[in-house]
N, C-alpha and C positions, 0 to 999 in steps of 0.2 A: 346353484344360483351364481350369477356373475358377480364378481366382487373386485377383481384386479383391474386397475386403471387401463392396462394394455388390452385386456379382453373387452372392456366396455368400449374403448376407442375402436376396436375392430368391428364391433357390432354397429356402432354409429356410422362408421365408414361404409359398411355393407348396406345399411339402410339408405344412406344418401345415394350411393351408387345405383341402387335399385329403385330410386324415385320417391322415397319417403321424404316428406317435408319435415320441418322442425317439430311441428305439433304432433304429427304422427309418430315421429321418432321418440318424443318425450313419452307418449302413451305406451309405446312398445317397451321402452326402457323401464317404465314403471311396472309393467306386467312381468318382465323377465328378471328384474332385480329385486322387486318387492319394496323399493324405496319410495319415498314421498315424491309428489310431482315437483315440488320446489328443488329437491335434490337432483332429480333427473334433468330439470331445466338447467341447473348450474353445471351439471356434467356436460350437457350438450353445448352450452354457451362457451365453456372453457375448452372444448375439444379441438384438436388439431384439424379434424375434418371440416368443421364449420368456422374456422378462424377467419375465412374470407368474408364472413357476414357479421362478425363480432361488432365492429365499429358501427355499422348501419343499424344493427339490432339495438345497440345501446342508445343511439340517437333517437330511435323510435320509442324506446322505453322511457327515456327522459322527457320527450315531448308529451307522451301520454300522461305521465305523472304531473307535468305542468298544467295540462288541460284539466285534469281532475281536480287539482288544487285550486285553479281559477274558478271552476264551477262550484266547488265547495265554499269558496270565499265570496260567491255571488257575482263574480266578474264574468263578462261575456266577451 
């Protein structure tokens, strides 16, 4: 099983180079590491391979949280 950070980074880089998107990469990491989805998402989010998307992904996440909060509070 993969455990070392360098090994995981190599797998993430391989997946991206071969066309895997972030969701597919998270699913594959879960399968090969046995880790929880949230842990695999964190690994991918903090990876050097996907650092070019980190800021945009965080903005999207923040926006989604704000929309969900507004909906829960009854705002439209």
